N, C-alpha and C positions, 0 to 999 in steps of 0.2 A: 297204445300196443306196448305190450313187455318187450324189452329187448335185451341183448347180453352183450356187454362191455368186458373184455378180459385182457390180461396181460399174457403174451406168448413168448416164446422162447427168444425170439428176436423181433417180433413186430406186436403191435397191439391189435385186438381182433374184435369185429363188430359182428355179432350172431354167427362167430365161427370162421369169419373170412378177415384178410388182413386189412386193417385201416390205418393212414397216416392221419394224424390230427394236424390239422391247419388252424391254429387256434389263434385269438387275439385278445388281448387285457382290455377290457371296459369295467370300470368302476361304477356299479349302479347309483352309489352314493355321490359320485362327481359328475352325474348328469341328472338334469332335470326329469323327472318322471314322464312329464308331456313329450320327453324327447326320446326316450328307450327305444320305441320302434323304428325311429328314424336312423338312429346311430347303429342299430343291430341291421337293419337293411343295407346302410355303408358297408358294414362287415363282409356280407353276403357278397355284395358287388366286388368287394376287394378279392374275393376268391377264398374267404375263410368257410370252414364247416364247425367252428366251434368257438366259444367265448369263455374266456377266463375272469373271475372276478375275486376280489378279496372280501371280507366281512369284518368291519372294524368294531370291535368290542366296545369301545369307548363310546361310540356314537350312539350305540344301542343299549348300552347300561350304564346311563350317566352318574347313577347313584346304587350302591349295592342292591340287588334284588329288584331294581326299578327299569324293567325292559319297556323300550320305545320303539315304536315301529319296525318290529323284527319282521312284520308281515310284508313289508317292501322288500325284503330278501325275495321272500316267495313270488310276489307279483312280478319281480325281474326275472325269476327263472320261469315263471310262466310266459313272460313276453320272449323269451329265448327260444321256448319251444314253438310257440306260434311263428317265430322268424325261421322255423327249420334248422336251428342250430342246437350243436350239443354244448354241455357246459362243464368246466372246471370250477370247483368251488375251493377257495382257501380261507377257512374259517378262523384263521388265528389258533391261538390265542395272541400271537404276537403276528404284524402282518408288514412292518417297516412302511413300505408304499409312500414315502415323503409325507407321513401322516402323524398328526399329533402324536406324541408319545409311542410310535409304532402301534398304536392302535390299543395299548393296555389302558386302563382307567386311572386316571390320577389318584382314587381312592384306594387303589392297590398299592402302585409303585410308592406312593407317599409313605405309609409305614413299612412296607417290606424293604424298599431298597434294592440291593443287590440280590436278595433271595428271590426274586422273580425269574422267571424261566429256568426254575430249578425244582427238585424234589420236595421242596419246603412244603409242609402239610397245610398250612396258612395258604399258601398260593394255589397249591392243587384243588383244595375246598373252592376257592373263587373260580378256578379254570371250570371245574366240574359243573358248577352252577351255570356259567356261560355256555356250555356245550350242551347241557340239557335245556338251556332256553331256546338256542339257535338251532340246533340240528332238527327238530320237527319240520324247519321250513325247508330243510334239504333233504332229508330220508324221505318223506313223502313225493319226493319229485325225483328220485333217483331212475335211472332208464329200466331197472328191473321191475319198476312201478308204473311205467308209462310215462315217465318224465324225461328230461334232457340231461340230468346229472350222471356224468360216466367216471369222474375221479374226485377224489377230497384229498386236500394235503394234511399232512402232519406237520404242524407248526410251521416256521418260514426261515431260511437261511441260518437255520441254528449253528452250523458249524462256522459262521462268522463271530459267533458270539460265546458259545458254551460247548461243553463236552458231557453233559448229564445223561447219560444213556438210559437211567432209569426214570427221568423226566420222559423222554421221547416214548418209551417203552408205556409209561402210564397214558399218555395222550392217546397212542395208537390202541390201547385196550379199551378206553372210554369211548373212542369213536365206534369201534365196533360194537360195545354193549349198548350203546345208544342207538343202534339200528342201520350204521353205515354199511352197507354190502359191496357197493362199488371198490374198485380198486383204490388203495391209499398209496401216497408218494411224498418224498421229500424233494428239497430242491435246494442247491448249494452251488458256491462258486467252483469252477474246474481246478480245484489244488487239493493236494493229499491231505492236508490239515482240517479244510472244509467239509470234504467228504467224509472224512474218517469221524469227525465229531458230530455231523448233521444226518447222517443216513441211518436207517433202521433196518436190521436184518430181516430178509424175508419181504421187503417192500421197495417198491421202484423207485430208483434214484434217478432223478434229473439234476441237470445242470442249467447255470444262467451265466450269459455273457453277451457281449455285443460284436465280437469278431473272433477269429481264429478256430472255427468250428472243428476243423480236424484235429488239432493239439487239444482241444477241450474234450472231446469225443474219446480221444486216445487216453485221457487220464481217467474219464469215467470208466472205460473199460479195465483200466488196471483195478480199479475197485468192483467192479461189476462184469466179469466176462460174459455174462448172459442179461438177456430181457431187452426192450426196445431201447433206442437211442431218443433223448428228446431235450431240446432246449427250452425249458419252462419259461425262462425270461429272454427273449433275444431282444437287446436293448438298441433299438433302432433310433433313438434320440437320447434326450436327458432333460433334467428339470433345472430350473434356475433359481438363484439365492438372491434376495434383496442385496443391494450393492453397498454393504456396511462391513464387511470383513475382509480377509487376505485377498479374497477374489473378487473385491467389490470392483465394479465398473466393467465387469467382463462381458456384460449384456447377456441377452437370452441364449440358451444353449441352442445349437444347430448341429444337424449331421447331413451332409451331402446325401442326396436321393439316390445317386449312382453307387456310393460307396456303401450305403445301407443296403441297397437290391443287391449287391455281389455278394454282401456277407450272408444275405437270406438264403441266395441261391446255393452257396457252399453248403449251408446247414441240409438243404433238400437234396443236394447231390451225394450227402454222407448217408443217404436212405433214412434220415432222422425225422421225427416231428417236430412240430415249432408252435411257440405261444409267442406271438409279437408283444412286446411290452414297450411302449402302449400302443394298440392300434388306434385308439381314441383315448386321449389322457382327460379331457373335461377341466374342471376346475374345483379347488378346494374350498368349497363355499363354507360360511359362516365360521370363518377363522381356523380351521381344523388343518392347515398347512403345519407340517412340523419343522423340524430344523437338522443342521447336521454341525458336527465339529469338524474343523480342518485339521490337516495333517494326515499323513500317511495312515496313520492309527485312530484317525476319527476322536481324536482327544485335546485338540486345540481350542481356537476361539469359536463362538458361536457363528452360523451361517444359516439365518433363518429364510426358510423356503417361501416363494412369492405364491400368490393366492392362484394364478393360473398354473394348471398342470397341463397345458397343452403339448409339452413333451417333445415338440417338433415330430409329432405323429403323424402318420398317413391320414387319418381324418383329423382336421383341427379343432381347437376348441370349440369354434361355432359350428362344428359339423359338416365343413367342407371339405372336399377331396383336396390333397395337394398333390405336388410333383411326385412325393413319395407314394402316395396311393397309387396313382397311375403305373408307377415302375412295378412296385410290388405286385399289381395286378396282372402285370404280363409275366411276373415269375412264376406268381401261382398258378396261372390259368393252366399250364400243361398238366398239373397234378390235382385239378379240381375234377369232381364227377359230374360232366359235362358242362354245356356253356354257361358262362357266367351271367347273372342277371345285370342290368343295367342300374347304375347309382338311383335313389330315388330323388324325387324332384328338389330343388334348392328350398329351403325354408323361407318363408317371407320376411324382409328386414325393415326396420323402421323406415318410414317413408322420408322424414327430414330430420335434422337436428331439431331438439327440443329442450328448452332451458328449464331447469328446477326452478320452481317459485318458492323462496324460503319463506316461512311464515310464522318461524318461532324460534327461539334459542333458550337453552337451559345450562346455567353454569355445570361444572364438574361436581360441583359439591352438592347440587340441588339433585343431580343424577345418581350419584353413588349413596345418598342419603335416601332418596326414594326409591331405589331400585335394588340397593346391595343388601347383602346379608347383614346379622347383628354385628356392632361394633364390640370388638374383642379387646380386652385390657389384659396385657401381659408383660412379664419381665423382660422378655426378649421378643423380637419380632416373630411371627406366626409367619410359616410359609403358605404359599397358595393353597399346597395340600391339606393342611391344618383348618385354612379357612373354607375349604372345599369350593374353591375356584379351579376349574378345568381352564377355560379360555377367558380371558379378561385382565383386569388390574385389581391392585390392592393400593387403597390409601393408607400410607404410615405416618401416625403424627407422634412426635417426640420432643422433649423439652430438654434444651442445655440448661443446667441448673446455672446461678449467678448468684452475685457477680463474680466473674472470672475474667480473665484476659484472653484475648483471640487465641485460639489453638486450631491446628488442621481438623475438619470435621470430615470423616471418612466412613463410607459404607462398605463392609467387608461382606463377601459373597454375593454379590448383586446379580440377580438372574429376572429379567435380562437389561431392562431399559427404565431409567427414572427420570421423570420430570421434577425437578425440586424447587422448594419456596422456603426462603427463611425470613420470619417474620411477615410473611406475606410478599416478599420480594423475590421474584423469580431467580433461580440460581441456574447453574449448568445444566443440560441434559447429560446424565451418566448411562455410559455403557457397559456391556458384560465383560469386555475384553481384560480388564485389570483386577488384581487380586483385591486390591483397594481403591475404589473411586473416590475422588476428593471433591467436597462441595466449597474447599477454599477455608480460609481462616474465618472464625465464626466466635465471637464472644458471648458471654453469658450475662443475663439469661437471654434465652432466645426459644422461639417456637419453630420448629421445622416439620414440613411435610415433604414426604417422599411418595410420588404417584408411580408405581412399578407395574409394568405391563409384561406380560410373557408372551415373546416373540415366537412362541412355538417349542414344544418340547423335541428333544433328541430322539428321533426315530431309529437311529442305527449306531451301533458302534457300543464301546464298554462305558458310555456315559448315559446310556439308555436309562430312563426312569429318575434322572437326578431331578431335585426339588426346584420350584421357582420361588421368587420373591427375594428378601432380603433373608440369607441362609446362614448368615452368621450373625452380624450385628453391626450397629452403630457406635462408632468411637470418636471421642473427643479427646484429641491427644492420645495418650494410650488407655484411656477409661472408657468402657462400655457405658452406653446411656441406656437406662434402664426404663421401664414404665412406658411401654410403647402402646399406642393406641392404633388398631388395624381394622379397616372394614374393607370386604372383598365386593366385587363386581363383577359377575357371570355374563358373558354376552349373550346368553338365551334369555337374561332377564328382559333384554330390550325386545324380545319378541311377543310380550304380554301387553297387547295393545292397550288394555283397560289400564294397566299401572304405568305405562308411557304417556297416556291422555291424561292421568292425574296429576303430572308434574307440573311445577310453576312454570311456564314457557314467558319468556318476555319479549318484546317486538325484536325483530332481527336485525332491525337498522344498523349498517355500519359493521356487521359482527361477521360476515362470511368470513370463513377460514378461520375464525377465533376458537381456542379450545373451549369444548362443551359440546351440547347435544343440539343439534339442529334438525328442525323439522320443515319440511316442505311439501310440495306438490308439483308433479310433471303431469301434464295433460297431453294423452295421447288421442288423437282425432279417430273416429270409427273409420275402420278399415286401413288406418295408417300405422297399426301395431306391428310388432316383429323383432326379430333380433336386433339387438343393440350393444353399444359399449357407453359405460359411464365414465365421463371425463371430470376432473376435479381440479382444473386450473389454480395453482396458487396456494392450495392445500398441502398439508406436511404429512399427517399420518392417522391412520383410524380405521374405522369400519362403516360400512353403509349397509342398509336394508331398504328394500323396494317393495312395495305392497306386502311387507310382512316378512318377505323372503332375504336371508342373510346371504348378501353377494360375497362378504370376505374384507380383507385387508386391503387398503391402499396405502402407498406410500413414495413420496416425491424422490426417495433415492433411487427408484428404478431397479431393474430395467422394466419392469411393467409400469406401464403410463395410463391405463384405463382398466375398469372392471367389466366383465361379461355379463351382459343382462339377457337370461334367457327369454324367448319370446313369451311363453306361457306365463311369466310373472306380470306382463304389462296387460292390462284392459283398456277397453277404449273409454274415454274419461279420465278424470282425475284419480292418480295413483301417488300415494304417501311416500315419501321418501324421509329416512332417517339417516342423519351423517354423525357420527361420533369423531369428533376431531380431538385426539390425545395430546397434542403438542402445542398447535398454532404457529405463528410466526413463520409462514412458509417463505418461498423464495419468490418475491413481488408480490403485488396485491394479490388477493384472493378473488376469484369470479364465483358466480352462482354455478353448481354442477350442471352438467349437461347430458343427455341422452345424445349420441350419435350413431347413423347406420354403421 
């Protein structure tokens, strides 16, 4: 049935009647498709009438013009409709979301750099192609065509980044030209410079905050005397970083349930609509977690984000209600239309701990030579972007000429982490923090290898879109070393089952936790499958796939100690497990990975 959603002078309107949006953020790409219905039912049971999702451009267009699984967005929106919820869609092009590169493709930010998110014609051509590809999944599901979609966002928190009003006007025009008929909106921080830079005349402006609703809405009213009030991102929790930077060791982010519930109540008492960010966070599967930079202006040391996007949300990473869920349900119930449904039945969990039986091991050279891209020979080290690596690593090889005496060997512009070897002997593991990262004194001649891993591209702030890899060069004393050989390995190469099966695997004996690709199986008894966590005691850092599904990055640095394994990934019988250990030499003897309930 066709419905009408509109923006009134003070309230949103649904078929001509005032309506308050009680929305919750749930990213379809952070939840296994087999769990969509369950998670949406949890949101309804909490008292919500709407769900909001971003759409990550880089996930769906991994290479220019090569669209992948756009239909997943449509299937999710259909699930939203079946659940009796409305939908708010935020299609980018930039999404932040603690997601790799803020959703922007590496193949675009690489050549364009700081020209992204501006009126630059090259950038706009790519954006127009993206919107033309993704919007058919949205347009056909708008409420005035019988679907659940009631609003679409123009860009995202643009006032925190730039001030190109021509760019924002272009986006709004393209959305309308491509068939978006529901209201358009912007969302920004409740600060004058952010609202000035990010809002668009004639479009609904919303604000994002975690507390202080009255002050935030007062700021919004100075800019928009009329129109509904809405907090588009009520930050009820927060995300966590791997404990490697200035905030290292802080542990998982937690917000008290009573404090969050009081802040939610204040929003509603202001007569405003709300979108709880996150209602259910989920998981940044596949190494898609982004990174931040430290400092008040987000321009300091790299802070890579953990794989779990639990966010201390009301519905936790495994889909279970938390204390925050029940407190939010109490706050939302008086504003809901009728009695709230009960939460769905809990999902089954793994019956008992089960060990992964390791069956093979392949060295990193075997993996990168067998699954990586072509080796590039260059005068200077090519970046990840130049090698078409979105998520993964690059092996750089360079020769120190000789004979010559020992000098300090340094890597300038390293992003982000390098495992090093000199004449086959392991050297130091280098990090992003220094302008010059040193391997120590090296005499010539010598063969040097640097295995550089991206820990996630920055998703917010002025360093958005910065390149990865060795971005300047390798110096011996003051002399640049030229004649570099580089080969990149994309993580998605390990999802090619036939290619992986073709690698030369050795016996795994005594190699648990060693650097390289480990293959194994975990047997799930009939009727014993379900939700699980994967533990890797004694392993250092890398990525895991179960049954071909990419779980994401693990790292002994913490605070995250295990990876979430959705129940639909595990079938009765033998399930293949791949573990790509990038560093080796963990804290104590490594054991076989294991699934635990």
